[in-house]
C-alpha positions in Angstrom: 0.0 0.0 0.0 1.4 3.4 -1.0 1.9 5.9 1.8 2.7 9.6 2.1 5.0 9.8 5.1 5.7 13.6 4.6 2.6 15.7 4.2 4.3 19.1 4.4 3.5 21.5 1.6 1.1 19.0 0.0 -2.6 19.7 -0.9 -5.6 18.1 0.7 -9.3 18.3 -0.1 -11.8 17.3 2.6 -15.6 17.0 1.9 -18.0 17.6 4.8 -15.2 19.8 6.2 -17.2 22.5 7.9 -18.0 20.4 11.0 -17.5 17.0 12.7 -15.0 14.5 11.5 -14.3 16.4 8.3 -13.3 19.5 10.3 -11.2 17.3 12.6 -9.4 15.8 9.6 -8.8 19.2 8.1 -7.4 20.5 11.3 -5.0 17.6 11.7 -3.9 17.8 8.0 -3.3 21.5 8.4 -1.2 20.8 11.5 1.0 18.5 9.3 1.8 21.5 7.1 -0.7 20.7 4.3 -2.6 23.3 2.2 -6.2 22.3 2.9 -9.4 22.9 0.9 -12.6 22.1 2.8 -15.9 21.5 0.9 -19.4 21.6 2.4 -23.0 22.1 1.4 -23.6 24.7 4.1 -22.1 28.0 3.0 -22.3 29.8 6.4 -20.5 27.1 8.5 -18.2 26.4 5.6 -16.8 30.0 5.5 -16.6 30.1 9.3 -14.6 26.8 9.4 -12.4 27.9 6.6 -11.5 31.1 8.5 -10.9 29.2 11.7 -8.7 26.6 10.0 -6.9 28.9 7.5 -8.3 26.7 4.8 -9.9 27.4 1.4 -13.7 26.9 1.5 -15.6 25.7 -1.5 -19.3 25.0 -1.5 -20.1 21.6 -2.9 -22.9 19.0 -2.9 -21.3 15.6 -3.0 -24.5 13.9 -4.2 -24.2 16.0 -7.4 -21.5 14.6 -9.8 -21.1 18.0 -11.5 -20.6 19.8 -8.2 -17.8 17.4 -7.2 -16.1 17.7 -10.6 -16.2 21.5 -10.2 -14.7 21.1 -6.7 -11.8 19.1 -8.2 -11.2 21.6 -11.0 -11.3 24.5 -8.4 -8.7 22.6 -6.3 -6.4 22.3 -9.2 -6.8 26.0 -10.1 -6.0 27.0 -6.5 -2.9 24.8 -5.9 -2.0 23.1 -9.2 -2.7 19.6 -8.0 -4.1 17.5 -5.1 -2.3 14.9 -3.0 -4.9 13.8 -0.5 -8.7 13.6 -0.9 -10.9 12.7 2.0 -14.4 11.7 0.8 -16.0 12.3 4.2 -19.4 14.1 3.8 -22.3 11.9 5.1 -25.6 11.8 6.8 -26.8 9.4 9.5 -30.5 9.3 10.3 -32.2 6.1 11.4 -35.3 4.0 10.8 -36.3 0.3 10.4 -36.0 -1.0 6.9 -39.8 -1.5 6.7 -40.4 2.2 7.3 -38.0 3.6 4.6 -39.4 5.4 1.6 -37.8 5.6 -1.8 -36.9 9.2 -1.1 -35.0 8.0 2.0 -33.0 5.6 -0.1 -32.2 8.1 -2.8 -31.1 10.7 -0.3 -28.9 8.6 1.9 -27.3 6.6 -1.0 -26.9 9.8 -2.9 -24.8 11.4 -0.1 -23.1 8.5 1.6 -22.3 6.3 -1.3 -22.5 8.3 -4.5 -20.7 11.1 -2.6 -17.7 8.8 -2.3 -18.1 7.5 -5.9 -18.2 11.0 -7.2 -15.1 12.0 -5.2 -13.1 9.0 -6.5 -14.2 9.6 -10.1 -13.3 13.3 -9.9 -10.0 13.1 -8.0 -8.4 9.8 -8.9 -7.1 11.0 -12.3 -5.5 14.0 -10.6 -3.8 11.9 -7.9 -2.5 9.4 -10.5 -1.0 12.2 -12.6 0.7 13.6 -9.5 4.4 12.6 -9.5 4.5 12.7 -5.7 1.7 10.1 -5.5 -1.4 10.6 -3.5 -4.0 9.1 -1.1 -7.7 8.7 -1.0 -9.5 8.4 2.4 -13.2 7.3 2.2 -15.2 7.7 5.4 -17.3 4.6 6.2 -18.3 3.5 9.7 -18.2 0.6 12.1 -21.7 0.3 10.6 -19.9 -0.6 7.4 -18.5 -3.7 9.1 -21.4 -4.8 11.2 -25.1 -4.1 10.4 -27.4 -3.3 13.4 -31.2 -2.7 13.6 -32.3 0.8 12.8 -29.2 1.5 10.8 -30.0 -0.6 7.8 -30.0 2.2 5.2 -26.9 3.7 6.7 -25.1 0.3 6.8 -26.0 -0.3 3.1 -24.1 2.8 2.2 -21.2 2.3 4.5 -20.7 -1.4 3.5 -20.6 -0.1 0.0 -17.9 2.4 0.9 -15.8 -0.3 2.5 -16.2 -2.6 -0.5 -15.3 0.3 -2.9 -12.2 1.2 -1.0 -11.0 -2.4 -0.6 -11.3 -3.0 -4.3 -9.8 0.3 -5.2 -6.8 -0.3 -2.9 -6.2 -3.8 -4.4 -6.4 -2.4 -8.0 -4.0 0.4 -7.2 -1.6 -2.1 -5.6 -1.8 -4.4 -8.7 -0.9 -1.6 -11.0 2.0 -0.5 -8.9 0.4 2.9 -8.4 1.8 5.6 -6.1 -1.7 6.3 -5.0 -3.0 4.6 -1.9 -6.5 4.2 -0.4 -7.8 4.1 3.2 -11.3 3.4 4.6 -12.1 5.2 7.8 -14.4 3.2 10.1 -15.2 5.4 13.0 -17.1 4.5 16.1 -18.8 7.1 18.3 -17.5 10.6 17.5 -19.0 13.8 18.8 -20.4 15.4 15.6 -23.6 17.0 14.5 -24.6 14.0 12.4 -27.7 13.8 14.7 -29.1 16.8 12.8 -28.4 15.4 9.3 -31.9 16.2 8.0 -31.2 19.9 8.1 -29.6 19.4 4.6 -32.2 17.0 3.2 -33.3 18.2 -0.3 -36.9 19.4 -0.5 -37.6 17.2 -3.5 -36.9 14.1 -1.4 -39.3 15.0 1.3 -41.2 11.7 1.8 -39.4 10.3 4.8 -39.3 7.5 7.3 -35.7 8.3 8.3 -35.4 10.4 11.4 -32.4 12.1 13.2 -31.5 10.4 16.5 -29.1 11.8 19.1 -27.4 8.6 20.4 -25.0 10.8 22.5 -27.8 10.9 25.1 -27.6 7.1 25.4 -25.6 6.2 28.6 -24.5 2.9 27.1 -21.1 2.2 28.7 -19.9 0.6 25.5 -19.9 4.0 23.8 -16.5 5.7 24.1 -17.0 9.1 22.7 -14.0 10.8 21.0 -13.5 14.2 19.5 -13.3 15.0 15.7 -9.7 15.9 16.2 -8.9 12.5 17.6 -10.6 10.9 14.5 -8.5 13.3 12.3 -5.3 12.1 14.0 -6.3 8.5 13.1 -6.6 9.5 9.5 -3.2 11.3 9.4 -1.6 8.1 10.8 -3.3 6.0 8.2 -2.2 8.2 5.3 1.4 8.5 6.5 1.7 4.7 7.0 -0.4 3.6 4.0 -3.0 1.7 6.1 -6.0 0.3 4.3 -8.2 0.4 7.5 -8.3 3.3 9.9 -10.2 2.5 13.1 -11.0 4.9 15.9 -12.3 2.2 18.3 -10.1 -0.9 18.1 -11.7 -2.3 21.3 -14.9 -2.9 19.2 -13.2 -5.7 17.3 -15.5 -8.1 19.0 -18.4 -6.9 16.9 -16.7 -7.9 13.7 -15.3 -11.0 15.2 -18.8 -12.2 16.2 -20.1 -11.5 12.6 -17.1 -13.5 11.2 -17.8 -16.4 13.6 -21.4 -16.6 12.3 -20.1 -16.6 8.7 -17.6 -19.3 9.5 -20.3 -21.4 11.1 -22.5 -21.0 8.0 -19.7 -22.1 5.7 -19.0 -25.2 7.8 -22.6 -26.0 7.9 -23.0 -26.0 4.1 -19.7 -27.8 3.6 -20.8 -30.8 5.6 -22.2 -33.7 3.6 -25.9 -34.3 3.7 
């Protein structure tokens, strides 16, 4: 896996960069000496965050392919190239599968999955042409490794992001590329994802999904971290060339349990009779 051990002077683009994990990533990349562009759909918070971070702020809707392509072109106009792109923008409302509407599916897939697809399509050619190499970080979730009730739609998108990144990393490795890929699978991070619906398009108004603030849950299994802590995990993954970036390694038991069920199923079907 390709890595970028020295980030000083290089250029990064972070979507969803006006708040939450995106802002934390941007802050940590800036601290490493990078020139940072943050993109977001909310113009007010975007400009406030850009001023705070000393970053360039560019408004973009990741669910719109043209908007992301325009973001990539703006980044090249500003700095000549891009070394790191973090496809981070996402939404996280909840509902049982049976309660979901087609508008729900189109909205959450459009942002969480197509947002990453659009980012890869727009920025990968730029990274491949960069003689210094580059790195793509796609934000998934622990819900992209283990599906839980109420998070079915979210998990569908995040499992997709994990699969996309794993395949992309393998293809880049096969071709001997200087571009690497990382999938970020965060656990509980203190963000404003619990108000995701504030940015839901009016034309996708038929809804079963609802915002839920799980930070009010006193479940002792939840270890809450800051966006800056999540950003530090991303920096480490980029500089080391890690495929997986995990904020909560102590949650490995969730994935282990799922794998045990899969293993049991394979053994069951491999037995004669």
